[in-house]
C-alpha positions in Angstrom: 0.0 0.0 0.1 1.4 3.4 -1.1 0.6 6.3 1.4 0.6 9.7 -0.1 2.7 12.2 1.8 1.0 15.3 3.0 2.1 18.3 0.9 4.4 20.8 3.0 2.6 23.7 4.1 4.1 26.9 2.3 6.1 29.6 4.0 5.1 33.2 3.5 7.1 36.2 4.6 5.2 39.3 5.1 6.7 42.7 4.9 4.9 46.0 5.8 5.5 49.3 7.5 4.8 49.6 11.1 1.6 51.7 11.0 -1.1 51.3 13.6 -3.9 50.4 11.4 -1.7 48.5 8.9 0.1 46.6 11.7 -3.3 45.4 13.1 -4.6 44.4 9.7 -1.4 42.5 8.9 -1.6 40.5 12.1 -5.3 39.6 11.5 -4.4 38.6 7.9 -1.4 36.5 9.1 -3.6 34.7 11.7 -6.2 33.9 8.9 -3.2 32.5 6.8 -2.1 30.3 9.8 -5.6 29.1 10.2 -5.6 28.0 6.5 -2.4 26.0 7.0 0.1 28.4 6.0 3.3 29.0 7.8 3.8 32.7 8.2 7.1 34.6 9.0 6.2 37.8 10.8 8.3 40.1 12.8 6.0 40.6 15.5 5.9 37.0 16.2 9.3 35.7 15.3 11.6 38.5 16.5 12.4 39.0 20.2 12.6 42.6 21.6 16.3 43.8 20.8 16.6 41.0 18.2 18.3 41.5 14.8 15.3 42.6 12.6 17.4 43.0 9.5 18.9 39.4 9.8 15.2 38.2 10.4 14.1 40.0 7.2 16.9 38.7 5.1 16.8 35.0 6.4 12.9 35.2 6.2 13.0 36.1 2.5 15.7 33.6 1.7 13.8 30.5 3.4 10.1 31.6 2.3 8.1 30.2 -0.6 6.3 33.5 -1.1 7.0 37.1 -0.1 3.9 39.2 0.6 4.6 43.0 0.4 1.9 45.2 1.8 2.9 48.3 0.0 1.4 51.4 1.5 2.6 55.0 0.8 4.8 54.9 3.9 6.3 51.5 3.0 7.2 52.8 -0.5 8.7 56.0 1.0 10.9 53.7 3.3 11.8 51.4 0.5 12.9 54.1 -1.9 14.3 56.8 0.6 17.5 57.2 2.4 15.9 56.9 5.9 16.6 53.1 6.3 13.8 50.7 6.8 13.1 48.1 4.2 15.6 49.2 1.6 18.6 46.8 2.7 16.6 43.8 2.2 14.6 44.7 -0.8 17.9 43.9 -2.5 17.8 40.5 -1.2 14.1 40.2 -2.3 15.2 41.3 -5.8 18.1 38.7 -5.9 15.6 35.9 -4.9 13.0 37.1 -7.4 15.4 37.2 -10.2 16.7 33.7 -9.3 13.3 32.1 -9.2 11.6 33.8 -12.0 13.2 32.9 -15.2 12.2 35.4 -17.9 
């Protein structure tokens, strides 16, 4: 008798700007994904206070199956500006996307 193995649950990394209403929405969305059987990597759940957020973001993008970007105007400003924020790991995201998506 051959027993089919259960498919591995996908891993989703969610990136977003920390804004009160957006953060609350992202957490609710992530909880719904988990209830649907998705493994979610989320800073609010997976980084301890004082932890290395940049390392978490880069590692999370590297090991995820999908990257979900909640791109609000504030996120866009932080991604394209010189104020820090998401810009350093967007480079990693671009590298991963280019590697995975053969054009």
